[in-house]
TORMARTI-235131 format. One line per field, with one value per residue: x, y, z of N, C-alpha, C, O in turn; residue in three letters; residue number from 0. Coordinates in steps of 0.001 Angstrom, whole numbers, plus 500000, padded with zeros to 6 digits. Example, Ala and Ser with C-alpha at 12.3 -4.5 7.8 and 13.67 -1.06 7.14 Angstrom:
2
n.east	(513190  512850)
n.north	(494310  497750)
n.up	(507800  507080)
ca.east	(512300  513670)
ca.north	(495500  498940)
ca.up	(507800  507140)
c.east	(513200  512900)
c.north	(496700  500030)
c.up	(507800  507870)
o.east	(514236  513409)
o.north	(496681  501138)
o.up	(508465  508039)
res	(ALA  SER)
n	(0  1)
This chain:
64
n.east	(225889  225388  227436  228074  227613  229531  231819  231565  231837  234433  235681  235416  237080  239440  239846  240528  242987  244481  244588  246073  248534  249474  249279  250490  250444  247914  245142  243000  240491  239752  239689  237606  235424  235373  234902  232355  230876  231140  230017  227404  226476  226934  225903  222963  222499  223633  222042  219554  220105  220655  218172  216637  217498  216830  215926  215604  217355  219811  222605  222900  224824  227945  228104  229709)
n.north	(607929  605034  604173  601421  600256  601586  600558  597875  598044  598853  596475  595073  596608  596009  593375  593805  595079  592967  591300  592894  593330  590888  588784  586310  584822  584025  582107  580906  579630  580261  583040  583378  582319  584084  586537  586043  585763  588316  589903  588882  589854  592646  593732  593615  595454  597784  598217  598620  600988  602740  602727  604067  606641  610002  612140  614836  615427  614961  616463  618140  616837  618269  620411  620006)
n.up	(422416  424286  427091  427577  425076  423531  424732  424034  421240  421155  421804  419414  417781  419009  418206  415556  415902  416934  414711  412930  414232  415210  413424  412642  414951  415540  416548  414450  414676  417299  417102  415236  416692  418896  417592  416534  418906  420076  418057  418022  420400  420249  417776  417825  419964  418900  416596  417821  419207  417050  415712  417544  417770  418176  415697  416122  418118  417079  415706  412515  409740  408792  405936  402732)
ca.east	(225961  225545  228799  228277  227708  230851  232814  231440  232412  235881  236126  235555  238299  240550  240092  241256  244374  245125  244872  247106  249827  249913  248636  251090  250244  246481  244385  241873  239231  239433  239339  236276  234457  235307  234259  230933  230281  231070  229044  226071  226109  227041  225076  221593  222526  223913  220854  218538  220506  220473  216743  215996  218069  215830  216501  215543  218498  221035  222992  223083  226194  228457  228076  231044)
ca.north	(606476  604532  603761  599977  599984  602063  599593  596668  598348  598869  595074  594731  597270  595247  592222  594325  595305  591654  590842  593718  593285  589547  587878  584979  584128  583940  580862  581352  579118  581057  584374  583278  582125  585330  587548  585711  586057  589769  590427  588475  590730  594069  594158  593969  596685  598901  598441  599207  602375  603502  602864  604906  607989  611033  613077  616193  615600  614685  617615  617824  616661  619489  620348  620063)
ca.up	(422429  425654  427434  427408  423648  423102  425220  423201  419928  421378  421733  417990  417306  419575  417331  414398  416314  417040  413346  412311  414907  415601  412477  412597  416227  415778  416446  413636  415222  418487  416611  414637  417781  419660  416756  416481  420211  420240  417092  418460  421515  419922  416641  418230  420764  417998  415777  418700  419457  415806  415426  418545  417803  417887  414720  416671  419014  416337  414900  411095  409276  408141  404480  402129)
c.east	(226131  226954  229029  228375  229063  231947  232771  232058  233934  236450  236333  236812  239529  240866  240862  242720  245140  245506  246039  248478  250340  249360  249192  250859  248776  245963  243087  240522  238788  239008  237923  235198  234277  234593  232755  230236  230113  230007  227621  225568  226004  226057  223637  221529  222715  222685  219736  218847  220248  218988  216043  216626  216976  216455  216505  216746  219836  221405  223179  224558  226675  228407  229482  231268)
c.north	(606031  603981  602266  599583  600427  601090  598306  596883  598399  597447  594648  595365  596526  594017  592645  594543  593987  591152  591599  593453  591887  588473  586460  584166  583810  582521  581242  580844  579934  582473  584369  583166  583418  586413  587293  586073  587563  590346  590090  589382  592191  594505  594473  595258  597900  599233  599077  600679  603240  603759  603827  606280  608971  612038  614522  616496  615403  615908  617225  617630  617954  619329  620530  621371)
c.up	(423884  425884  427199  425936  423100  423538  424398  421822  420025  421325  420272  417405  417815  418743  416088  414722  416430  415650  412723  412929  415230  414671  412526  413861  416499  415610  415724  414144  416431  418074  416045  415720  418571  418877  416671  417788  420407  419310  417516  419583  421071  418828  417062  419065  419861  417150  416594  418941  418224  415538  416378  418688  417402  416925  415222  417559  418307  415486  413436  410760  408622  406619  403937  401433)
o.east	(226935  227570  230074  229133  229671  232891  233811  232729  234635  237569  237298  237525  240539  242033  241745  243594  246312  246608  246892  249473  251529  249017  248424  251053  248440  246304  242187  239520  237610  238069  237131  234177  233150  233765  231966  229135  229061  229195  226723  224369  225079  225437  223126  220611  222046  222330  219047  217951  219695  218598  214974  216317  216288  217412  217324  217120  220887  220618  223575  225432  225896  228640  230340  232339)
o.north	(606602  603405  601884  598679  599720  600835  597718  595994  598031  597241  593957  594734  596431  593655  591925  594230  593909  590645  591004  593362  591719  587376  585500  582951  583366  581828  581830  581553  580259  583030  585262  583850  583803  587135  588236  586624  588023  591175  590922  589640  592895  595561  595526  596061  598919  600403  599975  601521  604334  604871  604348  607008  608776  612721  615332  617654  615660  616340  616097  618193  618651  618242  621128  621594)
o.up	(424620  424988  426673  425585  422297  422790  424101  421297  419083  420856  419945  416624  417118  418590  415623  413914  416062  415442  412064  412211  415499  415113  412457  413856  417597  414652  416323  414052  416578  418643  416345  415656  418880  419432  416731  417778  420853  419721  417383  419693  421478  418956  416682  418895  420031  417005  416111  418886  418331  415182  416058  419632  416400  417288  414786  417739  418895  414645  413146  411420  407972  406091  404587  400868)
res	(UNK  UNK  UNK  UNK  UNK  UNK  UNK  UNK  UNK  UNK  UNK  UNK  UNK  UNK  UNK  UNK  UNK  UNK  UNK  UNK  UNK  UNK  UNK  UNK  UNK  UNK  UNK  UNK  UNK  UNK  UNK  UNK  UNK  UNK  UNK  UNK  UNK  UNK  UNK  UNK  UNK  UNK  UNK  UNK  UNK  UNK  UNK  UNK  UNK  UNK  UNK  UNK  UNK  UNK  UNK  UNK  UNK  UNK  UNK  UNK  UNK  UNK  UNK  UNK)
n	(0  1  2  3  4  5  6  7  8  9  10  11  12  13  14  15  16  17  18  19  20  21  22  23  24  25  26  27  28  29  30  31  32  33  34  35  36  37  38  39  40  41  42  43  44  45  46  47  48  49  50  51  52  53  54  55  56  57  58  59  60  61  62  63)
């Protein structure tokens, strides 16, 4: 995964941490706006990355 995409996904995880640890202090409008902005930026990058993964370079999943 490209470093910039990993960093963007980390931003989304950060929003989850805010919700879990500071729920009562959250400005819901600001949270909604921030989540939309991050998703608008991250989702297209993630989809592009997924669509361009070369199956020949991806190791198989371990079997159960």
